[in-house]
C-alpha positions as CSV (number, residue, x, y, z in Angstrom):
1,M,11.5,9.5,6.0
2,L,7.9,8.2,5.5
3,D,5.1,8.0,8.1
4,V,1.8,6.5,7.2
5,H,-0.7,6.9,10.1
6,G,-4.3,5.7,10.3
7,L,-4.7,5.7,6.5
8,R,-8.2,4.9,5.3
9,K,-9.6,5.1,1.8
10,V,-13.3,4.7,0.9
11,Y,-14.5,4.7,-2.7
12,E,-18.0,5.4,-4.0
13,Q,-19.0,2.7,-6.4
14,S,-22.5,2.3,-8.0
15,G,-24.1,4.3,-5.1
16,R,-22.4,2.3,-2.4
17,R,-19.3,2.9,-0.3
18,V,-16.4,0.5,-0.6
19,E,-13.7,0.6,2.0
20,A,-10.4,-0.3,0.2
21,V,-7.9,0.5,2.9
22,R,-8.6,0.6,6.7
23,D,-6.4,2.1,9.4
24,L,-2.9,1.5,7.8
25,T,0.0,2.5,9.9
26,F,3.7,1.9,9.3
27,T,6.9,3.9,8.8
28,V,9.9,3.7,6.4
29,E,13.2,4.9,7.6
30,A,15.6,7.0,5.4
31,G,17.7,4.7,3.1
32,E,15.5,1.7,3.7
33,L,14.1,-0.7,1.1
34,V,10.7,-1.9,2.2
35,C,8.5,-4.3,0.2
36,L,4.7,-4.3,0.5
37,V,3.0,-7.6,-0.2
38,G,-0.5,-8.9,0.3
39,P,-3.4,-10.8,-1.3
40,S,-4.6,-9.7,-4.8
41,G,-7.0,-6.9,-4.6
42,C,-6.0,-5.9,-1.0
43,G,-5.4,-2.2,-2.0
44,K,-1.6,-2.1,-2.5
45,T,-1.9,0.3,-5.4
46,T,-4.4,2.4,-3.6
47,L,-2.1,2.7,-0.7
48,L,0.9,3.7,-2.9
49,K,-1.2,6.3,-4.8
50,C,-2.1,7.8,-1.4
51,V,1.5,7.8,-0.3
52,G,2.5,9.5,-3.6
53,G,-0.1,12.2,-3.3
54,L,-2.1,10.9,-6.4
55,L,-5.1,10.0,-4.2
56,A,-6.5,11.9,-1.2
57,P,-7.1,9.5,1.7
58,T,-10.5,9.5,3.3
59,S,-8.9,9.8,6.7
60,G,-5.5,9.5,8.3
61,Q,-2.3,11.1,6.9
62,V,0.9,10.5,5.1
63,L,4.0,12.4,6.3
64,L,7.2,12.7,4.2
65,A,10.1,14.0,6.1
66,G,7.6,15.3,8.7
67,K,5.5,17.3,6.2
68,P,1.9,16.2,5.2
69,V,1.5,14.8,1.7
70,S,-1.4,16.6,0.0
71,G,-0.2,16.2,-3.6
72,P,2.8,14.8,-5.5
73,P,5.7,16.1,-3.3
74,P,9.1,17.2,-4.5
75,G,11.8,14.7,-3.8
76,M,9.5,11.7,-4.7
77,A,9.5,9.7,-7.9
78,F,7.0,7.0,-9.0
79,V,7.7,3.9,-11.3
80,F,4.4,2.5,-12.5
81,Q,3.6,-1.1,-13.4
82,E,2.5,-0.4,-17.0
83,Y,5.7,1.0,-18.6
84,G,3.9,1.0,-22.0
85,R,1.5,3.7,-20.7
86,S,4.0,5.7,-18.6
87,L,6.4,6.4,-21.5
88,F,5.5,8.7,-24.4
89,P,5.9,6.7,-27.6
90,W,6.4,9.8,-29.8
91,M,9.4,11.0,-27.6
92,R,12.8,9.4,-27.8
93,V,14.3,7.7,-24.7
94,G,16.5,10.7,-23.8
95,E,13.5,13.0,-24.1
96,N,11.3,10.7,-21.9
97,V,14.0,10.7,-19.2
98,E,14.5,14.4,-19.4
99,L,10.8,15.4,-19.2
100,P,10.3,15.7,-15.4
101,L,13.6,17.6,-15.1
102,K,12.0,20.5,-17.1
103,Q,9.9,21.2,-13.9
104,K,13.2,21.9,-12.1
105,D,15.3,25.0,-12.2
106,L,18.1,23.3,-14.0
107,S,20.3,24.4,-16.9
108,T,20.1,22.4,-20.2
109,S,23.6,21.1,-19.7
110,R,22.8,19.8,-16.2
111,R,19.6,18.1,-17.5
112,K,21.7,16.4,-20.1
113,E,24.2,15.2,-17.5
114,L,21.5,13.7,-15.3
115,V,19.9,12.0,-18.3
116,A,23.2,10.5,-19.4
117,D,24.0,9.4,-15.8
118,A,20.6,7.7,-15.3
119,L,20.7,5.9,-18.6
120,E,24.2,4.7,-17.9
121,S,23.1,3.4,-14.5
122,V,20.5,1.2,-16.1
123,G,22.7,0.1,-19.0
124,L,20.9,2.0,-21.7
125,S,23.4,4.7,-22.8
126,D,23.2,3.5,-26.4
127,A,19.4,3.8,-26.5
128,V,19.2,7.6,-25.9
129,G,18.0,8.3,-29.4
130,A,15.6,5.3,-29.7
131,Y,11.9,5.4,-29.4
132,P,10.3,3.3,-26.6
133,W,8.4,1.1,-29.1
134,Q,11.8,0.1,-30.6
135,L,12.8,-1.5,-27.2
136,S,11.9,-4.7,-25.4
137,G,9.6,-4.6,-22.4
138,G,12.4,-5.0,-20.0
139,M,14.4,-2.1,-21.6
140,Q,11.3,0.1,-21.6
141,Q,11.0,-0.4,-17.8
142,R,14.6,0.4,-17.5
143,V,13.9,3.7,-19.2
144,A,11.1,4.3,-16.7
145,I,13.5,3.6,-13.8
146,A,16.1,5.9,-15.4
147,R,13.5,8.7,-15.6
148,A,12.9,8.3,-11.9
149,L,16.7,8.3,-11.1
150,A,17.4,11.4,-13.2
151,Y,14.9,13.3,-11.0
152,E,17.3,12.6,-8.0
153,P,14.5,11.5,-5.6
154,D,14.9,11.1,-1.9
155,I,12.2,8.4,-2.0
156,L,11.2,6.1,-4.9
157,L,7.8,4.4,-5.1
158,M,7.5,1.3,-7.3
159,D,4.1,-0.2,-8.1
160,E,4.6,-3.9,-9.2
161,P,7.1,-2.6,-11.8
162,F,8.2,-6.0,-13.1
163,A,4.8,-7.8,-13.3
164,A,4.6,-7.5,-17.1
165,V,8.1,-8.8,-18.0
166,D,9.4,-12.4,-18.4
167,A,11.1,-14.2,-15.5
168,Q,14.6,-13.8,-16.7
169,T,14.2,-10.0,-17.3
170,R,12.5,-9.8,-13.9
171,A,15.5,-11.3,-12.2
172,D,17.8,-8.8,-13.9
173,L,15.6,-5.9,-13.0
174,E,15.4,-7.0,-9.3
175,D,19.2,-7.1,-9.2
176,L,19.3,-3.6,-10.8
177,V,17.0,-2.2,-8.1
178,R,19.2,-3.7,-5.3
179,R,22.3,-2.2,-7.0
180,L,20.9,1.2,-7.5
181,W,19.5,1.3,-4.0
182,R,23.0,0.6,-2.5
183,E,24.8,3.0,-4.8
184,R,22.5,5.9,-4.5
185,G,21.2,5.5,-0.9
186,M,17.6,6.1,-1.9
187,T,14.6,5.2,0.2
188,I,12.4,2.7,-1.8
189,L,8.9,1.5,-1.1
190,F,8.3,-1.4,-3.5
191,V,4.8,-2.9,-4.0
192,T,4.7,-6.5,-5.3
193,H,2.3,-9.5,-5.4
194,D,5.3,-11.8,-5.6
195,I,6.3,-13.2,-2.3
196,D,9.8,-14.4,-3.5
197,E,10.5,-11.0,-4.9
198,A,9.5,-9.2,-1.7
199,V,11.8,-11.4,0.4
200,Y,14.7,-11.2,-2.2
201,L,14.5,-7.4,-2.5
202,G,13.5,-6.1,0.8
203,E,15.3,-5.2,4.0
204,R,11.8,-5.4,5.5
205,V,8.5,-6.9,4.3
206,V,5.2,-5.3,5.3
207,V,2.5,-7.9,4.9
208,L,-1.0,-6.5,4.3
209,S,-4.3,-8.2,5.1
210,A,-7.2,-8.8,2.7
211,S,-9.4,-5.8,1.9
212,P,-10.3,-3.7,3.8
213,T,-6.6,-3.6,4.4
214,V,-4.6,-3.3,7.6
215,V,-0.9,-4.1,8.3
216,Q,-0.9,-7.8,9.3
217,E,2.8,-8.1,10.0
218,Q,6.2,-6.3,9.5
219,L,9.0,-8.8,9.0
220,K,12.7,-8.0,9.0
221,V,14.6,-9.8,6.3
222,D,17.8,-11.0,7.9
223,L,19.5,-12.1,4.7
224,P,23.0,-10.9,3.7
225,D,23.3,-7.5,2.1
226,E,25.0,-9.1,-0.9
227,R,22.3,-11.1,-2.7
228,D,22.3,-12.9,-6.0
229,Q,19.7,-14.9,-7.9
230,L,21.7,-18.1,-8.0
231,H,22.6,-18.5,-4.3
232,T,20.2,-16.4,-2.2
233,R,17.0,-18.0,-3.5
234,V,18.2,-21.5,-2.6
235,A,19.5,-20.6,0.9
236,P,17.6,-22.2,3.8
237,R,16.9,-18.9,5.4
238,F,15.3,-17.6,2.2
239,A,13.0,-20.6,2.2
240,E,12.0,-20.0,5.8
241,L,11.2,-16.4,5.3
242,R,9.2,-16.9,2.1
243,T,7.2,-19.7,3.8
244,H,6.4,-17.5,6.7
245,V,5.2,-14.7,4.5
246,Y,3.2,-17.2,2.4
247,E,1.5,-18.5,5.6
248,Q,0.6,-14.9,6.6
249,I,-1.0,-14.2,3.2
250,Q,-3.0,-17.4,3.2
251,A,-4.2,-16.5,6.7
252,A,-5.2,-13.1,5.3
253,K,-7.2,-14.7,2.5
254,R,-9.1,-16.9,5.0
255,G,-9.7,-13.8,7.1
256,D,-8.2,-15.8,10.0
257,E,-7.1,-12.8,12.0
258,Q,-6.3,-14.7,15.1
259,D,-4.0,-17.1,13.2
260,A,-2.3,-14.1,11.6
261,V,-1.7,-12.4,14.9
262,T,-0.3,-15.6,16.5
263,K,2.1,-16.0,13.7
264,S,3.2,-12.4,13.5
265,D,4.0,-12.5,17.2
266,T,6.4,-15.3,16.6
267,P,9.2,-14.5,14.0
268,P,10.2,-17.3,11.7
269,P,12.8,-19.5,13.4
270,R,16.5,-19.5,12.4
């Protein structure tokens, strides 16, 4: 579904060149839920914007279903971190969710069906006539997720979407993403700085190095498909996996590449 090959991004800042991402290569299979995690400031958002066609890479390429990404491609939706800035406060919830559908050749009745289905999927059917500012932060992010679902994407990009909500709401939203992923069969690339969240959500975790960023490790998460906040997070295997990812990120922060390579060659024991 998604092939990132040799991706590099260099910015011009105050007359000097800053290399944010260096030679990133990884793939995401159709129907897979992959989490990207790494040290703060390692270029996770830059990578995701390049994948989504919002930034042009300096070199390398991104392929979606075998076709180069040179701008926001059809079949892809993006959920941003700052829901307060991604929703239009003067538009009601239903109008926010419907907005991207107006770019498609759909009848009014079909757009209404998709909006109603998406809002029902995130538990907000009763909020269709409300304004975003009348909702809690968690509910606003559900609206942003509903807007992406209504677009019927083949692949969903999520940029630290739960960073601004409280812990209880975050747990609810994590379970929502897992449920929607299973029900709809979407491909999801989920960026987070939270190690526990990456292990809980992902079928695979891609660990990034410190900036300039490369892929440090790709870890298969061999937890059961059925996960819940109460039991999964206290399972011994969950602790082993999160500890392994934490060690990788600490090695990345130290710039200890040899330590990282050694650990990545040896998967966490069962």
